[in-house]
C-alpha positions in Angstrom: 4.3 -21.3 10.7 3.9 -18.6 13.3 2.3 -15.4 12.0 3.0 -11.9 13.1 -0.2 -10.7 14.8 0.8 -7.2 15.6 3.2 -4.3 14.6 4.3 -1.4 16.7 3.6 2.0 15.0 5.3 4.6 17.1 4.0 3.1 20.3 0.5 2.2 19.1 -0.1 -1.5 18.6 -1.7 -2.6 15.3 -3.2 -6.1 15.6 -4.3 -8.4 12.8 -6.5 -10.9 14.6 -9.2 -9.5 12.2 -8.4 -8.1 8.8 -7.8 -4.3 8.7 -8.6 -1.6 6.1 -6.1 0.9 4.7 -8.0 3.7 3.1 -6.4 5.3 0.0 -6.0 9.1 0.1 -4.3 10.4 -3.1 -3.3 14.0 -3.1 -2.2 13.8 -6.7 -3.6 15.3 -10.0 -3.1 12.1 -12.0 -3.8 8.9 -10.0 -5.6 6.3 -12.1 -8.9 6.4 -10.3 -9.3 9.5 -8.1 -6.6 11.8 -9.5 -7.4 15.5 -9.0 -10.3 15.0 -6.5 -8.3 15.8 -3.4 -5.6 18.2 -4.5 -6.1 20.8 -1.9 -5.3 20.1 1.8 -8.8 20.8 2.8 -10.3 18.5 0.1 -7.9 15.8 1.3 -8.8 16.2 4.9 -12.6 16.0 4.1 -11.9 12.8 2.2 -9.8 11.4 5.1 -12.6 12.1 7.5 -15.0 10.2 5.2 -12.7 7.2 5.1 -12.3 7.2 8.8 -16.0 7.4 9.4 -16.6 4.6 7.0 -14.2 2.3 9.0 -10.6 2.8 7.8 -8.0 1.6 10.3 -5.1 3.2 8.5 -5.1 6.2 6.0 -2.5 5.8 3.3 -1.5 9.2 1.9 0.2 9.4 -1.4 1.5 12.4 -3.5 3.2 10.6 -6.4 1.0 8.7 -8.8 2.4 5.2 -9.4 0.1 4.4 -12.3 1.9 3.1 -15.5 3.4 6.1 -17.4 2.7 8.6 -14.6 4.6 11.9 -14.7 7.6 12.2 -12.3 7.2 14.5 -9.3 10.0 16.3 -7.6 10.8 15.4 -3.9 9.9 19.0 -2.8 6.6 18.9 -4.7 5.8 15.5 -3.1 6.6 17.0 0.4 4.5 20.1 -0.4 1.5 18.0 -1.3 1.6 15.5 1.5 3.1 17.1 4.7 0.3 19.6 5.3 -2.3 16.9 5.1 -0.4 14.6 7.5 0.2 17.4 10.0 -3.4 18.5 10.1 -4.9 15.0 10.0 -2.7 13.9 12.9 -4.1 16.9 14.9 -7.8 16.3 14.0 -7.6 12.5 14.2 -4.9 11.6 16.7 -6.0 8.0 17.1 -5.8 7.1 13.4 -2.8 5.4 12.0 -1.2 7.3 9.1 0.8 5.8 6.3 2.9 7.7 3.8 3.0 6.2 0.3 6.5 7.1 -1.0 9.6 5.5 -2.3 11.9 8.4 -1.3 13.8 8.2 2.0 14.0 11.9 2.5 10.2 12.3 1.9 9.5 9.4 4.2 11.6 10.9 7.0 9.9 14.3 6.7 6.5 12.7 6.8 7.3 10.6 9.9 8.4 13.8 11.6 5.2 15.4 10.6 3.1 12.7 12.3 2.9 9.7 10.0 3.5 6.2 11.5 4.1 3.8 8.6 6.1 3.9 5.4 4.5 2.3 2.3 7.2 2.0 -0.4 6.0 0.7 -3.8 9.5 0.1 -4.9 10.6 -2.1 -2.0 13.7 0.0 -1.6 14.9 -0.2 -5.2 14.3 3.4 -6.2 16.2 4.9 -3.2 19.2 3.2 -1.8 18.8 5.1 1.5 15.3 3.8 2.2 16.1 0.7 4.2 18.7 2.4 6.4 16.2 5.2 7.0 13.4 2.8 8.0 15.9 1.1 10.4 16.9 4.3 12.0 13.3 5.6 12.4 12.1 2.2 13.6 8.8 2.5 11.9 6.7 -0.2 10.2 7.5 -0.7 6.6 5.3 -2.0 3.8 7.7 -3.9 1.5 6.2 -4.2 -2.0 7.4 -6.1 -5.0 8.0 -4.1 -8.1 10.5 -4.0 -11.0 11.7 -0.9 -12.7 9.9 2.4 -12.2 6.3 3.5 -12.7 7.4 4.6 -16.2 9.1 1.3 -17.2 7.5 -1.4 -15.0 5.1 -2.8 -17.5 8.0 -3.7 -19.8 9.5 -5.9 -17.1 7.0 -8.8 -16.8 9.2 -11.9 -17.7 9.0 -14.4 -14.8 9.8 -18.1 -14.6 7.1 -18.6 -11.9 5.4 -15.4 -10.8 4.8 -16.4 -7.2 8.2 -18.0 -6.7 10.0 -15.1 -8.3 8.1 -12.6 -6.2 8.7 -14.6 -3.0 12.4 -14.8 -3.8 12.7 -11.1 -4.4 10.8 -10.3 -1.2 12.8 -12.8 0.8 16.1 -11.2 -0.1 14.9 -7.8 0.9 13.4 -9.1 4.2 16.8 -10.5 5.0 18.4 -7.1 4.3 15.9 -5.3 6.4 16.3 -7.7 9.3 20.1 -7.4 9.2 19.6 -3.6 9.6 17.3 -4.1 12.6 13.9 -3.4 11.0 11.4 -5.2 13.2 7.9 -4.5 11.7 7.4 -5.5 8.0 4.2 -5.9 6.0 4.4 -7.7 2.7 2.7 -6.4 -0.5 3.0 -8.7 -3.6 2.5 -5.6 -5.8 -0.6 -6.4 -7.8 -0.4 -4.3 -11.0 3.3 -3.5 -10.8 5.5 -5.1 -13.4 2.9 -7.9 -13.9 0.5 -8.8 -16.7 -3.2 -9.2 -16.1 -2.8 -13.0 -16.2 0.2 -12.9 -13.8 -1.8 -10.7 -11.4 -4.6 -13.2 -11.3 -2.3 -16.2 -10.7 -0.6 -14.2 -7.9 -4.0 -13.5 -6.4 -5.0 -17.1 -6.3 -1.7 -18.2 -4.9 -1.0 -15.3 -2.6 -1.3 -17.6 0.5 2.0 -19.1 -0.5 3.6 -15.8 0.8 2.5 -16.7 4.3 5.8 -18.7 4.3 7.5 -15.5 5.7 5.1 -15.3 8.7 4.5 -11.6 8.1 1.2 -9.7 7.6 0.1 -9.5 3.9 -1.4 -6.4 2.3 -3.6 -6.8 -0.7 -4.0 -3.8 -3.0 -6.2 -4.6 -6.0 -8.8 -1.8 -5.6 -10.2 -0.8 -9.0 -7.0 -1.8 -10.8 -6.6 -2.7 -14.4 -6.4 -6.4 -13.5 -10.1 -6.0 -12.8 -11.5 -3.5 -15.3 -9.4 -4.6 -18.3 -10.4 -8.2 -17.7 -14.0 -7.1 -17.6 -13.6 -4.6 -20.5 -14.9 -1.7 -18.4 -13.3 1.2 -16.5 -11.9 1.9 -13.0 -15.1 3.8 -12.2 -17.1 0.7 -12.9 -14.9 -1.8 -11.0 -16.3 -1.7 -7.5 -18.1 -5.1 -7.8 -14.9 -6.7 -9.2 -12.9 -5.2 -6.4 -15.2 -6.7 -3.8 -15.1 -10.1 -5.5 -11.3 -10.2 -5.6 -10.9 -8.7 -2.1 -13.1 -11.7 -1.0 -10.5 -14.0 -2.6 -7.7 -12.2 -0.8 -9.4 -12.5 2.6 -10.1 -16.2 2.1 -6.4 -16.6 1.4 -5.5 -15.0 4.7 -4.6 -11.5 3.6 -4.7 -9.3 6.8 -4.8 -5.8 5.3 -6.9 -4.5 2.4 -5.8 -1.3 0.7 -9.0 0.2 -0.8 -10.7 3.3 -2.2 -14.1 2.1 -1.1 -13.8 1.7 2.7 -17.5 1.2 3.5 -17.8 -1.8 1.2 -14.6 -3.3 2.4 -15.8 -2.9 6.0 -19.0 -4.7 5.2 -17.2 -7.5 3.5 -15.0 -8.1 6.5 -18.0 -8.0 8.8 -19.7 -10.7 6.7 -16.7 -13.0 6.6 -15.3 -12.5 10.1 
């Protein structure tokens, strides 16, 4: 199997010879871990600078909480939250790669125009029928994640025959659609925590290397999620050690991109292993 070692993000080459870090920047009032901490543009920019200083290669900016049961946000509110941060951050940090965490095609397009480079879609194109065509037209890297339903309904949709095979089949069908539209740069995200039980998340974690079948970079996003803190009977605030432990598993399974809240610790982990 030949693996994709680089993607083109608006003329900048992102390479995966060594695992990279995507730092999470939530500009939401209700995200499961850091909701409300970076609501203003200035607070968000300060946090972004901290993530970059700690070693983030990509900043993933989201304005719509995808935690189970999260309240819906209008497209305009999402744009109002995220675009000022993208514009200012692209000016202050022109060398950093910016990703927008959205499932809406119109929001994604506005964000790319504002200076973002990558679209990170938790729904894998299922919540907006225009997303795939928009990605193809914009010719930007696309993070294709596996999810069923919506953030409000996903945890009722956890029936699988084989969690890894079913996820792979769903992703494979969407990869084919994206390729037919001319999308060149795809990163796969198995969607830990999205329409999956705790047990299914852990099976997927330990078999995630099976997704290398597609020859595409894999993103692992398990930072402080319930698959860690519920299994340990603790809280998201107390899930750093568990996050590091499971990120170690992801790295040993060949995952090339870690999406994390705690960039310094992820950076140290990569330095120790690679």
